[in-house]
PyMOL Python script that loads the backbone (N, CA, C, O; Angstrom):
from pymol import cmd

cmd.read_pdbstr("""\
ATOM      1  N   MET A   1       3.854 -37.728  29.103  1.00  0.00           N
ATOM      2  CA  MET A   1       4.259 -36.300  28.246  1.00  0.00           C
ATOM      3  C   MET A   1       5.580 -36.559  27.001  1.00  0.00           C
ATOM      4  O   MET A   1       6.707 -36.088  26.846  1.00  0.00           O
ATOM      5  N   SER A   2       4.872 -37.398  26.385  1.00  0.00           N
ATOM      6  CA  SER A   2       5.649 -37.763  24.839  1.00  0.00           C
ATOM      7  C   SER A   2       6.029 -36.283  24.098  1.00  0.00           C
ATOM      8  O   SER A   2       7.170 -36.026  23.712  1.00  0.00           O
ATOM      9  N   ARG A   3       5.080 -35.517  23.990  1.00  0.00           N
ATOM     10  CA  ARG A   3       5.085 -34.367  22.899  1.00  0.00           C
ATOM     11  C   ARG A   3       6.437 -33.097  22.968  1.00  0.00           C
ATOM     12  O   ARG A   3       6.765 -32.240  22.146  1.00  0.00           O
ATOM     13  N   GLY A   4       6.873 -33.377  24.042  1.00  0.00           N
ATOM     14  CA  GLY A   4       8.181 -32.212  24.250  1.00  0.00           C
ATOM     15  C   GLY A   4       7.796 -31.132  23.891  1.00  0.00           C
ATOM     16  O   GLY A   4       6.760 -30.621  24.317  1.00  0.00           O
ATOM     17  N   ASN A   5       8.735 -30.484  22.859  1.00  0.00           N
ATOM     18  CA  ASN A   5       8.308 -28.657  22.771  1.00  0.00           C
ATOM     19  C   ASN A   5       7.376 -28.949  21.442  1.00  0.00           C
ATOM     20  O   ASN A   5       7.174 -27.927  20.786  1.00  0.00           O
ATOM     21  N   GLN A   6       6.806 -30.079  20.950  1.00  0.00           N
ATOM     22  CA  GLN A   6       6.035 -29.952  19.675  1.00  0.00           C
ATOM     23  C   GLN A   6       4.708 -29.075  20.434  1.00  0.00           C
ATOM     24  O   GLN A   6       4.396 -28.322  19.511  1.00  0.00           O
ATOM     25  N   ARG A   7       3.984 -28.827  21.317  1.00  0.00           N
ATOM     26  CA  ARG A   7       3.313 -27.928  21.830  1.00  0.00           C
ATOM     27  C   ARG A   7       3.521 -26.394  21.509  1.00  0.00           C
ATOM     28  O   ARG A   7       2.693 -25.648  20.987  1.00  0.00           O
ATOM     29  N   ASP A   8       4.848 -26.066  21.945  1.00  0.00           N
ATOM     30  CA  ASP A   8       5.379 -24.770  22.074  1.00  0.00           C
ATOM     31  C   ASP A   8       5.578 -24.145  20.649  1.00  0.00           C
ATOM     32  O   ASP A   8       5.324 -22.985  20.322  1.00  0.00           O
ATOM     33  N   LEU A   9       6.224 -25.425  19.655  1.00  0.00           N
ATOM     34  CA  LEU A   9       6.460 -24.782  18.642  1.00  0.00           C
ATOM     35  C   LEU A   9       5.128 -24.875  17.776  1.00  0.00           C
ATOM     36  O   LEU A   9       5.359 -24.582  16.603  1.00  0.00           O
ATOM     37  N   ALA A  10       4.153 -25.114  17.957  1.00  0.00           N
ATOM     38  CA  ALA A  10       2.976 -25.247  17.690  1.00  0.00           C
ATOM     39  C   ALA A  10       1.938 -24.205  17.586  1.00  0.00           C
ATOM     40  O   ALA A  10       1.049 -24.033  16.751  1.00  0.00           O
ATOM     41  N   ARG A  11       2.348 -23.415  18.873  1.00  0.00           N
ATOM     42  CA  ARG A  11       2.095 -22.298  19.074  1.00  0.00           C
ATOM     43  C   ARG A  11       2.294 -21.421  18.572  1.00  0.00           C
ATOM     44  O   ARG A  11       1.456 -20.641  18.120  1.00  0.00           O
ATOM     45  N   ALA A  12       3.992 -21.288  18.504  1.00  0.00           N
ATOM     46  CA  ALA A  12       4.568 -20.269  17.784  1.00  0.00           C
ATOM     47  C   ALA A  12       4.000 -20.051  16.423  1.00  0.00           C
ATOM     48  O   ALA A  12       3.596 -18.954  16.038  1.00  0.00           O
ATOM     49  N   LYS A  13       3.982 -21.400  15.543  1.00  0.00           N
ATOM     50  CA  LYS A  13       3.669 -20.983  14.146  1.00  0.00           C
ATOM     51  C   LYS A  13       2.128 -20.593  14.229  1.00  0.00           C
ATOM     52  O   LYS A  13       1.679 -19.622  13.620  1.00  0.00           O
ATOM     53  N   ASN A  14       1.496 -21.272  14.882  1.00  0.00           N
ATOM     54  CA  ASN A  14       0.021 -20.740  14.933  1.00  0.00           C
ATOM     55  C   ASN A  14      -0.163 -18.930  15.168  1.00  0.00           C
ATOM     56  O   ASN A  14      -0.864 -18.231  14.437  1.00  0.00           O
ATOM     57  N   LEU A  15       0.713 -18.370  16.458  1.00  0.00           N
ATOM     58  CA  LEU A  15       1.087 -17.218  16.307  1.00  0.00           C
ATOM     59  C   LEU A  15       1.170 -16.332  15.092  1.00  0.00           C
ATOM     60  O   LEU A  15       0.302 -15.506  14.812  1.00  0.00           O
ATOM     61  N   LYS A  16       2.387 -16.574  14.304  1.00  0.00           N
ATOM     62  CA  LYS A  16       3.145 -16.250  13.048  1.00  0.00           C
ATOM     63  C   LYS A  16       1.924 -16.637  12.207  1.00  0.00           C
ATOM     64  O   LYS A  16       2.075 -15.863  11.262  1.00  0.00           O
ATOM     65  N   LYS A  17       0.945 -17.249  11.970  1.00  0.00           N
ATOM     66  CA  LYS A  17       0.059 -17.634  11.525  1.00  0.00           C
ATOM     67  C   LYS A  17      -1.242 -16.486  11.345  1.00  0.00           C
ATOM     68  O   LYS A  17      -1.691 -15.983  10.315  1.00  0.00           O
ATOM     69  N   GLN A  18      -1.596 -16.321  12.611  1.00  0.00           N
ATOM     70  CA  GLN A  18      -2.645 -15.281  13.056  1.00  0.00           C
ATOM     71  C   GLN A  18      -2.164 -13.883  12.920  1.00  0.00           C
ATOM     72  O   GLN A  18      -3.035 -13.034  13.108  1.00  0.00           O
ATOM     73  N   LYS A  19      -0.954 -13.446  12.631  1.00  0.00           N
ATOM     74  CA  LYS A  19      -0.128 -12.356  12.656  1.00  0.00           C
ATOM     75  C   LYS A  19      -0.238 -12.083  10.763  1.00  0.00           C
ATOM     76  O   LYS A  19      -0.621 -11.155  10.051  1.00  0.00           O
ATOM     77  N   GLU A  20       0.145 -13.010  10.605  1.00  0.00           N
ATOM     78  CA  GLU A  20       0.041 -12.867   8.461  1.00  0.00           C
ATOM     79  C   GLU A  20      -1.517 -12.589   8.642  1.00  0.00           C
ATOM     80  O   GLU A  20      -1.958 -11.447   8.513  1.00  0.00           O
ATOM     81  N   ALA A  21      -2.335 -13.680   8.946  1.00  0.00           N
ATOM     82  CA  ALA A  21      -3.981 -13.465   8.562  1.00  0.00           C
ATOM     83  C   ALA A  21      -4.435 -11.832   8.950  1.00  0.00           C
ATOM     84  O   ALA A  21      -5.364 -11.245   8.397  1.00  0.00           O
ATOM     85  N   ALA A  22      -3.607 -11.282   9.968  1.00  0.00           N
ATOM     86  CA  ALA A  22      -4.439 -10.038  10.438  1.00  0.00           C
ATOM     87  C   ALA A  22      -3.706  -8.969   9.823  1.00  0.00           C
ATOM     88  O   ALA A  22      -4.260  -7.870   9.844  1.00  0.00           O
ATOM     89  N   LYS A  23      -2.342  -9.072   9.164  1.00  0.00           N
ATOM     90  CA  LYS A  23      -1.594  -8.165   8.198  1.00  0.00           C
ATOM     91  C   LYS A  23      -2.775  -8.063   7.050  1.00  0.00           C
ATOM     92  O   LYS A  23      -3.607  -7.171   6.885  1.00  0.00           O
ATOM     93  N   ASN A  24      -2.556  -9.323   6.291  1.00  0.00           N
ATOM     94  CA  ASN A  24      -3.621  -9.486   5.387  1.00  0.00           C
ATOM     95  C   ASN A  24      -5.358  -9.397   5.219  1.00  0.00           C
ATOM     96  O   ASN A  24      -6.041  -9.796   4.275  1.00  0.00           O
ATOM     97  N   GLN A  25      -5.657  -8.933   6.100  1.00  0.00           N
ATOM     98  CA  GLN A  25      -6.693  -8.662   6.470  1.00  0.00           C
ATOM     99  C   GLN A  25      -7.467  -7.680   5.750  1.00  0.00           C
ATOM    100  O   GLN A  25      -6.714  -6.737   5.507  1.00  0.00           O
ATOM    101  N   LYS A  26      -8.779  -7.439   5.238  1.00  0.00           N
ATOM    102  CA  LYS A  26      -9.462  -6.374   4.614  1.00  0.00           C
ATOM    103  C   LYS A  26      -9.622  -4.967   5.359  1.00  0.00           C
ATOM    104  O   LYS A  26      -9.980  -4.907   6.535  1.00  0.00           O
ATOM    105  N   LYS A  27      -9.353  -3.933   4.648  1.00  0.00           N
ATOM    106  CA  LYS A  27      -9.452  -2.998   5.151  1.00  0.00           C
ATOM    107  C   LYS A  27     -11.058  -2.690   6.068  1.00  0.00           C
ATOM    108  O   LYS A  27     -12.081  -2.866   5.407  1.00  0.00           O
ATOM    109  N   THR A  28     -11.194  -2.291   7.386  1.00  0.00           N
ATOM    110  CA  THR A  28     -12.164  -1.795   7.784  1.00  0.00           C
ATOM    111  C   THR A  28     -12.731  -0.694   7.620  1.00  0.00           C
ATOM    112  O   THR A  28     -11.992   0.149   7.111  1.00  0.00           O
ATOM    113  N   GLY A  29     -14.288  -0.186   7.968  1.00  0.00           N
ATOM    114  CA  GLY A  29     -14.935   0.766   7.807  1.00  0.00           C
ATOM    115  C   GLY A  29     -15.671   1.217   7.119  1.00  0.00           C
ATOM    116  O   GLY A  29     -16.035   0.324   6.354  1.00  0.00           O
ATOM    117  N   ASP A  30     -16.491   2.751   6.744  1.00  0.00           N
ATOM    118  CA  ASP A  30     -17.037   2.903   6.137  1.00  0.00           C
ATOM    119  C   ASP A  30     -16.600   2.716   4.188  1.00  0.00           C
ATOM    120  O   ASP A  30     -15.810   3.503   3.667  1.00  0.00           O
ATOM    121  N   PRO A  31     -17.193   1.711   3.478  1.00  0.00           N
ATOM    122  CA  PRO A  31     -16.385   1.288   2.237  1.00  0.00           C
ATOM    123  C   PRO A  31     -17.055   2.488   1.632  1.00  0.00           C
ATOM    124  O   PRO A  31     -16.254   2.597   0.704  1.00  0.00           O
ATOM    125  N   LYS A  32     -17.981   3.570   1.412  1.00  0.00           N
ATOM    126  CA  LYS A  32     -17.997   4.685   0.525  1.00  0.00           C
ATOM    127  C   LYS A  32     -16.677   5.676   0.819  1.00  0.00           C
ATOM    128  O   LYS A  32     -15.780   5.980   0.033  1.00  0.00           O
ATOM    129  N   LYS A  33     -16.834   6.018   2.016  1.00  0.00           N
ATOM    130  CA  LYS A  33     -15.650   6.678   2.696  1.00  0.00           C
ATOM    131  C   LYS A  33     -14.196   6.580   2.277  1.00  0.00           C
ATOM    132  O   LYS A  33     -13.402   7.468   1.966  1.00  0.00           O
ATOM    133  N   ARG A  34     -14.054   5.226   2.355  1.00  0.00           N
ATOM    134  CA  ARG A  34     -12.641   4.623   2.017  1.00  0.00           C
ATOM    135  C   ARG A  34     -12.356   4.545   0.446  1.00  0.00           C
ATOM    136  O   ARG A  34     -11.281   4.696  -0.133  1.00  0.00           O
ATOM    137  N   MET A  35     -13.705   4.249  -0.115  1.00  0.00           N
ATOM    138  CA  MET A  35     -13.537   4.749  -1.487  1.00  0.00           C
ATOM    139  C   MET A  35     -12.915   6.146  -1.830  1.00  0.00           C
ATOM    140  O   MET A  35     -11.737   6.406  -2.079  1.00  0.00           O
ATOM    141  N   GLU A  36     -14.013   6.991  -1.781  1.00  0.00           N
ATOM    142  CA  GLU A  36     -13.393   8.575  -1.535  1.00  0.00           C
ATOM    143  C   GLU A  36     -12.062   8.592  -1.369  1.00  0.00           C
ATOM    144  O   GLU A  36     -11.264   8.949  -2.235  1.00  0.00           O
ATOM    145  N   ASN A  37     -11.759   8.176  -0.161  1.00  0.00           N
ATOM    146  CA  ASN A  37     -10.381   8.985   0.205  1.00  0.00           C
ATOM    147  C   ASN A  37      -9.283   8.202  -0.973  1.00  0.00           C
ATOM    148  O   ASN A  37      -8.466   8.819  -1.657  1.00  0.00           O
ATOM    149  N   ASP A  38      -9.442   7.133  -0.993  1.00  0.00           N
ATOM    150  CA  ASP A  38      -8.352   6.550  -2.052  1.00  0.00           C
ATOM    151  C   ASP A  38      -8.621   6.687  -3.072  1.00  0.00           C
ATOM    152  O   ASP A  38      -7.702   6.216  -3.742  1.00  0.00           O
ATOM    153  N   ALA A  39      -9.653   7.214  -3.922  1.00  0.00           N
ATOM    154  CA  ALA A  39     -10.042   8.046  -5.098  1.00  0.00           C
ATOM    155  C   ALA A  39      -8.828   9.177  -5.141  1.00  0.00           C
ATOM    156  O   ALA A  39      -7.934   9.341  -5.971  1.00  0.00           O
ATOM    157  N   ASP A  40      -9.234  10.091  -3.583  1.00  0.00           N
ATOM    158  CA  ASP A  40      -8.820  11.201  -3.205  1.00  0.00           C
ATOM    159  C   ASP A  40      -7.032  11.165  -3.566  1.00  0.00           C
ATOM    160  O   ASP A  40      -6.476  12.071  -4.185  1.00  0.00           O
ATOM    161  N   ILE A  41      -6.535  10.305  -3.197  1.00  0.00           N
ATOM    162  CA  ILE A  41      -5.251  10.306  -3.078  1.00  0.00           C
ATOM    163  C   ILE A  41      -4.648   9.553  -4.227  1.00  0.00           C
ATOM    164  O   ILE A  41      -3.431   9.390  -4.308  1.00  0.00           O
ATOM    165  N   LEU A  42      -5.726   8.970  -5.359  1.00  0.00           N
ATOM    166  CA  LEU A  42      -5.005   8.765  -6.351  1.00  0.00           C
ATOM    167  C   LEU A  42      -5.223   9.861  -7.541  1.00  0.00           C
ATOM    168  O   LEU A  42      -4.694   9.732  -8.644  1.00  0.00           O
ATOM    169  N   ARG A  43      -6.180  11.104  -7.137  1.00  0.00           N
ATOM    170  CA  ARG A  43      -6.802  12.249  -7.644  1.00  0.00           C
ATOM    171  C   ARG A  43      -4.763  12.962  -7.428  1.00  0.00           C
ATOM    172  O   ARG A  43      -3.957  13.052  -8.355  1.00  0.00           O
ATOM    173  N   LYS A  44      -4.555  13.251  -6.250  1.00  0.00           N
ATOM    174  CA  LYS A  44      -3.729  13.658  -5.820  1.00  0.00           C
ATOM    175  C   LYS A  44      -2.350  13.384  -6.495  1.00  0.00           C
ATOM    176  O   LYS A  44      -1.598  14.355  -6.575  1.00  0.00           O
ATOM    177  N   LYS A  45      -1.889  12.108  -7.025  1.00  0.00           N
ATOM    178  CA  LYS A  45      -0.939  11.291  -7.265  1.00  0.00           C
ATOM    179  C   LYS A  45      -0.920  11.668  -8.914  1.00  0.00           C
ATOM    180  O   LYS A  45       0.144  11.738  -9.529  1.00  0.00           O
ATOM    181  N   GLN A  46      -2.006  11.861  -9.438  1.00  0.00           N
ATOM    182  CA  GLN A  46      -2.447  12.367 -10.808  1.00  0.00           C
ATOM    183  C   GLN A  46      -1.920  13.541 -11.050  1.00  0.00           C
ATOM    184  O   GLN A  46      -1.069  13.813 -11.898  1.00  0.00           O
ATOM    185  N   ALA A  47      -2.360  14.137 -10.402  1.00  0.00           N
ATOM    186  CA  ALA A  47      -1.980  15.657  -9.978  1.00  0.00           C
ATOM    187  C   ALA A  47      -0.564  16.292 -10.447  1.00  0.00           C
ATOM    188  O   ALA A  47      -0.037  17.113 -11.198  1.00  0.00           O
ATOM    189  N   ILE A  48      -0.381  15.499  -9.646  1.00  0.00           N
ATOM    190  CA  ILE A  48       1.609  15.365  -8.885  1.00  0.00           C
ATOM    191  C   ILE A  48       2.543  14.786 -10.355  1.00  0.00           C
ATOM    192  O   ILE A  48       3.649  15.239 -10.649  1.00  0.00           O
ATOM    193  N   ALA A  49       1.891  13.823 -11.065  1.00  0.00           N
ATOM    194  CA  ALA A  49       2.808  13.061 -12.182  1.00  0.00           C
ATOM    195  C   ALA A  49       2.442  13.967 -13.163  1.00  0.00           C
ATOM    196  O   ALA A  49       3.260  14.096 -14.074  1.00  0.00           O
ATOM    197  N   ASP A  50       0.937  14.952 -13.248  1.00  0.00           N
ATOM    198  CA  ASP A  50       0.587  15.589 -14.754  1.00  0.00           C
ATOM    199  C   ASP A  50       1.712  16.893 -14.627  1.00  0.00           C
ATOM    200  O   ASP A  50       2.165  17.505 -15.594  1.00  0.00           O
ATOM    201  N   ALA A  51       2.073  17.180 -13.040  1.00  0.00           N
ATOM    202  CA  ALA A  51       2.576  18.890 -13.043  1.00  0.00           C
ATOM    203  C   ALA A  51       4.123  18.299 -13.831  1.00  0.00           C
ATOM    204  O   ALA A  51       4.634  18.722 -14.869  1.00  0.00           O
ATOM    205  N   ARG A  52       4.675  17.040 -12.794  1.00  0.00           N
ATOM    206  CA  ARG A  52       6.043  16.761 -13.294  1.00  0.00           C
ATOM    207  C   ARG A  52       6.194  16.368 -14.900  1.00  0.00           C
ATOM    208  O   ARG A  52       7.189  16.349 -15.626  1.00  0.00           O
ATOM    209  N   LYS A  53       5.022  16.111 -15.116  1.00  0.00           N
ATOM    210  CA  LYS A  53       5.189  15.603 -17.215  1.00  0.00           C
ATOM    211  C   LYS A  53       5.517  16.993 -17.660  1.00  0.00           C
ATOM    212  O   LYS A  53       6.617  17.396 -18.040  1.00  0.00           O
ATOM    213  N   GLU A  54       4.117  17.837 -17.532  1.00  0.00           N
ATOM    214  CA  GLU A  54       4.219  19.443 -17.968  1.00  0.00           C
ATOM    215  C   GLU A  54       5.590  19.988 -17.668  1.00  0.00           C
ATOM    216  O   GLU A  54       6.094  20.465 -18.685  1.00  0.00           O
ATOM    217  N   ALA A  55       6.221  20.058 -16.788  1.00  0.00           N
ATOM    218  CA  ALA A  55       7.314  20.683 -16.463  1.00  0.00           C
ATOM    219  C   ALA A  55       8.087  20.197 -17.349  1.00  0.00           C
ATOM    220  O   ALA A  55       8.334  20.941 -18.298  1.00  0.00           O
ATOM    221  N   GLU A  56       8.883  18.448 -17.333  1.00  0.00           N
ATOM    222  CA  GLU A  56       9.533  17.883 -18.391  1.00  0.00           C
ATOM    223  C   GLU A  56       9.254  18.749 -19.793  1.00  0.00           C
ATOM    224  O   GLU A  56      10.162  19.403 -20.307  1.00  0.00           O
ATOM    225  N   ARG A  57       8.201  18.702 -20.237  1.00  0.00           N
ATOM    226  CA  ARG A  57       7.828  18.809 -21.583  1.00  0.00           C
ATOM    227  C   ARG A  57       8.263  20.655 -22.022  1.00  0.00           C
ATOM    228  O   ARG A  57       8.723  21.038 -23.098  1.00  0.00           O
ATOM    229  N   LEU A  58       8.025  21.271 -21.148  1.00  0.00           N
ATOM    230  CA  LEU A  58       8.487  22.715 -21.132  1.00  0.00           C
ATOM    231  C   LEU A  58      10.527  22.204 -20.964  1.00  0.00           C
ATOM    232  O   LEU A  58      11.082  21.669 -21.924  1.00  0.00           O
ATOM    233  N   GLU A  59      10.980  22.377 -20.197  1.00  0.00           N
ATOM    234  CA  GLU A  59      12.332  21.739 -20.175  1.00  0.00           C
ATOM    235  C   GLU A  59      12.760  21.234 -21.614  1.00  0.00           C
ATOM    236  O   GLU A  59      13.834  21.540 -22.132  1.00  0.00           O
ATOM    237  N   LYS A  60      11.680  20.324 -22.274  1.00  0.00           N
ATOM    238  CA  LYS A  60      12.216  20.042 -23.864  1.00  0.00           C
ATOM    239  C   LYS A  60      11.577  21.069 -25.023  1.00  0.00           C
ATOM    240  O   LYS A  60      11.773  20.877 -26.223  1.00  0.00           O
ATOM    241  N   LEU A  61      10.957  21.945 -24.613  1.00  0.00           N
ATOM    242  CA  LEU A  61      10.544  23.410 -25.441  1.00  0.00           C
ATOM    243  C   LEU A  61      11.876  24.422 -25.277  1.00  0.00           C
ATOM    244  O   LEU A  61      12.518  24.847 -26.238  1.00  0.00           O
ATOM    245  N   LYS A  62      12.162  24.724 -23.865  1.00  0.00           N
ATOM    246  CA  LYS A  62      13.548  25.284 -23.877  1.00  0.00           C
ATOM    247  C   LYS A  62      14.734  24.849 -24.495  1.00  0.00           C
ATOM    248  O   LYS A  62      15.390  25.628 -25.187  1.00  0.00           O
ATOM    249  N   ALA A  63      15.041  23.796 -24.332  1.00  0.00           N
ATOM    250  CA  ALA A  63      16.337  23.236 -24.716  1.00  0.00           C
ATOM    251  C   ALA A  63      16.077  23.424 -26.103  1.00  0.00           C
ATOM    252  O   ALA A  63      16.837  24.221 -26.653  1.00  0.00           O
ATOM    253  N   ALA A  64      14.943  22.744 -27.014  1.00  0.00           N
ATOM    254  CA  ALA A  64      15.072  22.887 -28.385  1.00  0.00           C
ATOM    255  C   ALA A  64      15.008  24.288 -29.044  1.00  0.00           C
ATOM    256  O   ALA A  64      15.216  24.381 -30.254  1.00  0.00           O
ATOM    257  N   ARG A  65      14.769  25.218 -28.407  1.00  0.00           N
ATOM    258  CA  ARG A  65      14.636  26.879 -28.837  1.00  0.00           C
ATOM    259  C   ARG A  65      16.217  27.144 -28.854  1.00  0.00           C
ATOM    260  O   ARG A  65      16.721  27.840 -29.736  1.00  0.00           O
ATOM    261  N   ARG A  66      17.012  26.521 -27.779  1.00  0.00           N
ATOM    262  CA  ARG A  66      18.296  27.237 -27.608  1.00  0.00           C
ATOM    263  C   ARG A  66      19.248  26.556 -28.532  1.00  0.00           C
ATOM    264  O   ARG A  66      20.415  26.940 -28.609  1.00  0.00           O
TER     265      ARG A  66
END
""", "prot")
cmd.dss("prot")
cmd.show_as("cartoon", "prot")
cmd.util.cbc("prot")
cmd.orient("prot")
């Protein structure tokens, strides 16, 4: 056996590579449900952003009237 710890190092490297691949893997499940869920999340985020912008606009109007 002239490989020494090369085999162990190769196993560790491969394990790390597999973990990275699993992390970057595409989402599973029904694509239509996933798309609808993602769209719902984006709608909620947009509603929050719109409310924040409206509040800022009202604050500017109040400040301008003073």
